[in-house]
C-alpha positions in Angstrom: 0.0 0.0 0.0 1.5 3.4 -1.0 2.3 6.0 1.5 2.6 9.8 1.0 6.2 9.3 -0.2 5.6 6.5 -2.6 2.1 7.3 -3.9 3.5 9.6 -6.6 6.4 7.8 -8.5 9.8 9.5 -8.5 10.6 11.5 -11.7 12.6 9.9 -14.4 16.3 10.4 -13.9 16.5 12.9 -16.9 13.7 15.0 -15.4 15.3 14.9 -11.9 18.6 15.9 -13.4 17.1 18.9 -15.2 15.1 20.0 -12.2 18.0 19.9 -9.7 20.5 21.5 -12.2 18.0 24.3 -12.6 17.7 24.8 -8.9 21.5 24.9 -8.5 21.6 27.6 -11.2 19.2 29.7 -9.1 20.2 28.8 -5.5 23.2 28.3 -3.3 23.5 27.5 0.4 25.1 29.0 3.4 27.9 26.5 3.6 29.0 27.1 0.0 28.7 30.9 0.5 30.8 30.7 3.6 33.5 28.6 1.9 33.6 31.0 -1.1 33.9 34.1 1.2 36.9 32.5 2.8 38.8 32.8 -0.5 40.2 36.1 -1.6 38.0 36.0 -4.8 34.5 34.6 -4.1 33.2 35.5 -7.5 30.1 37.3 -6.3 28.7 40.2 -4.4 26.7 39.2 -1.4 23.6 41.4 -0.7 21.7 41.4 2.5 18.3 42.7 1.2 16.7 43.3 4.6 16.2 46.7 6.1 19.0 48.7 7.7 18.0 48.0 11.3 17.9 44.2 10.6 21.3 44.4 8.9 22.8 46.4 11.8 21.5 43.8 14.3 23.6 41.1 12.5 24.6 40.2 9.0 27.1 38.0 7.1 30.5 39.7 7.2 31.2 41.2 3.9 27.6 41.5 2.8 26.4 44.8 1.5 23.0 46.1 2.7 20.7 46.9 -0.2 17.0 46.5 0.8 15.1 44.6 -2.0 12.8 47.6 -2.5 15.7 49.8 -3.4 17.2 47.6 -6.1 17.0 49.4 -9.4 19.1 50.3 -12.5 20.7 53.3 -10.8 21.7 51.5 -7.7 23.2 48.6 -9.7 25.1 50.8 -12.2 28.3 50.7 -10.2 28.8 47.0 -10.9 29.7 45.4 -14.3 26.7 43.8 -16.0 28.1 40.3 -15.5 28.5 40.6 -11.7 26.9 37.7 -10.0 24.8 38.7 -7.0 23.9 36.4 -4.1 21.0 37.6 -2.1 19.7 36.7 1.3 17.0 37.9 3.7 15.7 36.8 7.1 15.1 33.1 6.4 12.7 30.6 4.9 9.7 32.5 6.3 10.6 35.6 4.3 10.3 36.3 0.6 12.5 39.4 0.5 15.4 37.5 -1.2 13.0 36.2 -3.9 11.8 39.7 -4.5 15.4 40.9 -4.7 16.3 38.1 -7.1 13.4 39.0 -9.3 14.4 42.7 -9.3 18.0 41.8 -10.3 16.8 39.3 -13.0 14.5 42.0 -14.4 17.6 44.2 -14.8 19.4 41.3 -16.6 21.8 40.7 -13.7 23.0 37.2 -12.8 21.6 36.2 -9.4 21.4 33.4 -6.9 19.5 33.1 -3.7 21.2 31.9 -0.5 18.8 29.4 0.9 18.0 29.8 4.6 19.0 33.5 4.8 20.5 34.9 8.0 18.6 32.3 10.0 20.2 29.5 8.0 23.6 31.2 8.4 23.2 31.2 12.1 21.9 27.6 12.1 25.1 26.6 10.4 27.1 28.2 13.3 28.7 30.8 11.1 29.7 34.2 12.7 27.4 37.1 12.3 28.8 40.7 12.1 26.8 43.0 14.4 28.8 46.1 13.5 31.1 46.0 16.5 34.1 44.6 14.5 33.5 47.2 11.7 33.5 50.0 14.2 36.8 48.8 15.8 38.3 48.4 12.3 37.3 51.9 11.3 38.7 53.3 14.6 42.0 51.5 13.9 42.1 52.8 10.3 41.5 56.4 11.6 44.4 56.0 14.1 46.7 55.1 11.3 46.0 58.3 9.3 
């Protein structure tokens, strides 16, 4: 007797391959982003698309804050057209990253969504920048001038 898992047969291998390849072209995960950020050349710009107060409360180190509602041609003009953007928001309960990805795609920009958002990042145990390190770094830079 079939159960909820087996009641619908699995897709043919070719269909499954096409489906999962398409997902990987659109999405990445926190672990892969973390590993890429550890290199000197990650190959993408990481955008935290939440509001400024959420960003200030904690974000992925190196992420730029660009709320999804502010993504437009003028804001993106500073990056070459082929720049890959990876976007994230609060987590799986939020669609801000999807909205940001759509806005970037409408502009013809390459984009991937980081699954899990900042909640997934924290779940993986990765460090979150709450701004304190940036303030200390800025103060150190000023002292050197």
